[in-house]
N, C-alpha and C positions, 0 to 999 in steps of 0.2 A: 380401568383402562391404564395403562402404563404412561409414564409419563415424563418430562425431560425436567431436570429439576437444578436448582442450585447446591444442591448435596453432591449430586452426580459429578458437576463440573470442578466442583472445590475438593472433592478426591481423588479427581483423575489429577488435579495439578498439585497435589499433595504426593500423591502417588509418584509422580512420574519427578517431582523433586527429591524425593527418597530412591530411586534408581538411579539418578544423573549421578548420585552423590554419596552411596551407599560404603563405599568401601575408604570413606574419610574419616568417619567419627561415628563413635559408635552412641554418643549421648545424641548428635541429632538425629539418627536413627530413628532411636527412641521418641524422641521428639514428635517427628512424624508421624509414628505409628500411634503416638499418645493423640496426636493431632487430628488424625484420621478416626479414630475411635469417638473420640467428641462429636465430628458433624455424623457419623452414623448412626450414632445413641440417640440423637437429637433430632431425626431426618423428619419427624413428622412436626417439628416446630421451625416458628419464622427462626433465620433468614432462609435454613437450609430447606424447608417444604414450599420454596418459590417456585413457580413453576414457568419455567421460559418458553416453552412451545414454540422453537425457531422455525420459524415460516421464510423459505428462498422464495426471492423474489427474480422474476427476469430483469435483464438490463436494463432495460428500457424503463419498464415501470419504475422498478427500484432507484433510478438515479433519479428520476420525475419527481418521487416521494422525500429523498434525502437531499434533493437543492434547496428546499426550504430550509436546511439550518446545516448544509455542508460546511459553511465558514466558521462555525460555533469551534470551539476548543476539540483540538484531536492529538492524541501525543503522536500518533504515527504519520501524521502530516507534519507535523514541529520538526520531528527527528529525520523525515527525508528533506524538508526545506533546509536541516542544518548540513547537510552534507553536500545535496546539488545546489544551493544558492553559492557558493563559493565557486564551484565548476562553471559555472553558467557565468559569472562575473569576470573570471578570468578570460571568457571567450568572448563576452560581449564589449562592442564598443559603439560609436556614434554609427548610425549608418547601416549597421550589420541587420541585414534580414533574418528573421529568427520563425520558424514554424511553431505554435507551440499546438502539438498534435493531444487529441484528447484532452483539451485545455479546461473540463469543466467549467466551474467559477472565476477562473481567468488566474490563477493564482500566481504561475509563474510568469503570464504577459504582465502582471501587476507591478513584478519584480523588474523585468527586461526594461518596460516601457520608459523608465524613467533615467534608464541607464544610454539612452539616447539610438536602441534598436526599432528597426521597423520590424513591429510583430503579428504576424497573423494567428488567430486562434483557431480551431477546428474541432469538434465533438459531436457526435451522433446526438446528444443528450438536449431536445430544446429547450427544458425548465432549466440546464444548468447554464446554455448562452444566455438566454435571459436574465442570470443574475451577474454573468461576466458581462455581459453589454450596459448593464444599469452601472455597475462598478468603474467600466472603462469605456466611456462613450466613445474616445480617441482611438479604441481599438479597433481594427476588423477583424470579426469572426463570422465564421462561418459553418454551415450544418453539415457535416460530412463524416464519413467513415474511415478509420486507419488503413483499411485493406482495401480502399479506393479512394485515393487523396487528389482530390478535382485542383490539380496545378500542374504548371509543367515542369517538364524535366530542369535540373540544375537554377529550380527558380530560390533556391535559400543558402544559406549559411551556415544556418545551423539549425538543429532542431531538437527539441526537448518532448520527451512521452516519460509521465509521471504517471507509475501505480496505474497502469492500462493496460499495458501487455498479458497482463494476467487473466484480463477478460476473455482471453483466445485459447481457443483449444493450442495454435500454435502461431506463434509469433515470426516467422518466416516470412510469410507476405507483407504484412505490416513493416516490418524493418528492409524489405526491399522496396516498399514504396517509398520509406522515409530515405532511403539512398538515393533514390529516384529523382526526388524533388530536390536534394541537396548537392551541391556542386562538389566536384571533386576537390581535393583538399577539405573541403568543408567538415564539420564535425556533427554527431548525433549523440546524445546524453539521454541516457534509460535508465528509469529508476525502476524497480518493481518488488514486491513482497519475497523474500527469502523463504524455499522451500522447509523450514525451519519453522516457520511459523504456522502450518499444516499440522508439525509435530504437537504442537501447544493446540489445535482446535481453533486457528484461525480462517475467519472469513472476513468479506467487507460487510461486518454487522454496523447497522445503524439505528440509531433512535433510543440506545440504553434499554435498560431492564426494569420494565413496570408491572408489578405484581397481575396477573391476568390478562396481560396483553401479550401477544407472539413477539420474541425478537424476530427483527426481519434482516436478512441478508442478502448479498448479491454473490456469487459464487468467484472464489478467486482459483485460478488454476495455476499450480507452483510450477515452474521451470526450473528444470535444474541445468547446472551448467554444461553439459554436453548438450541439453536443447539448446541454449543461447549460442555455444560457438558454431556449432552448426547452420543454426539462422544468420550469424554474421557470415560467415564464409558463404551458405548462398546468396546474401544481399549484397556481397561484397565491400564489406564492413571490416573494419581494423581495429584489434582492442587497445586503445591507449591505456587504458586505468582498469581495475576493477577494485572496487570495495563492497564487501560482506562488513555492513554495519550493525552491529551488535542493538539489541533491544537496550533502550533508555532507561533512564531511573523512573522518567514522566509514565512510559509506557506500561513498565513493571507494575508500577504504581496503579495505574488502569483498570487493571485486573482486578475483579472484585475481589480474589480469594486475598489482595492486598491490606483489602480493609481488617480483616481477620488474622491472618497469617503473613504477615509480611517478610519475616525472616525464610519462610518455604518459598513466597512467591520468587523471591529474589534467588534462592538455590534453585530455581526451576529452570529461571530466563535468564538469569545473569550470562554474559558471553554469548550466547545463542545468536547468530546474525538473523536481522530482523528485515531488511531489505537488502536487494542490490543495487549499486551504481555502477555504469558502465558507462563509460568514455571513449564514444569509436570516432575513428576518422572513413570520411568515405575516399576508399582506392583510385588513385589517378590512373 
């Protein structure tokens, strides 16, 4: 029976590294070819023979499982926080009312609450909200959907939605809802995985690699710039700034290939965008 193995993933990254850089240095090309031969020639040996058996989980079930350790070390979350928190700090102030949309375990709420903001979090995962409420008993958290926000028009000054619109086929409805509940002149901050992540096989994997156990993942839908711009136009949102944030060193080091072939992993991923950050204002 066919298997999905570490060998296949490693050869894929090595090959991607080669094709991205083949015209630069013949010696590097030879290194990549030699590394691929090493893996292929020992495909039946550890660690290349580890079976990954990726298993897709539905959104609700996957995040219910993930909630138990979602707050553990995560290089992607670290990279997102590094670019989103300075923007949120600039927009935050005493008595600013903020919606942390798809708040998960309350990461952004925990950042904004000490800045004097009046924060409300909403998420459709009961289990993630249980973690958020335990961490932040003074913050209001509600169960609900991004596409049907249970709030009045113009209720907030600022909304943030991080790494969540990727779970929707089309972000337009959710963005229209966010624009509805934020007052005219207010702001919406969006972060989301960049389509470059799909090129290197990225999905919302959780739980790590354990031989004999499947890798669990929730599907990311990678939205292009044209999709974002169309959706912002539909929602009545104006783009104030856009960042395409490259893979960080920590993110690159988290790829299993980096353990064995760090130069190849760096050549494959460096300078590729890892995530979007959009700073938006609600049209008056």
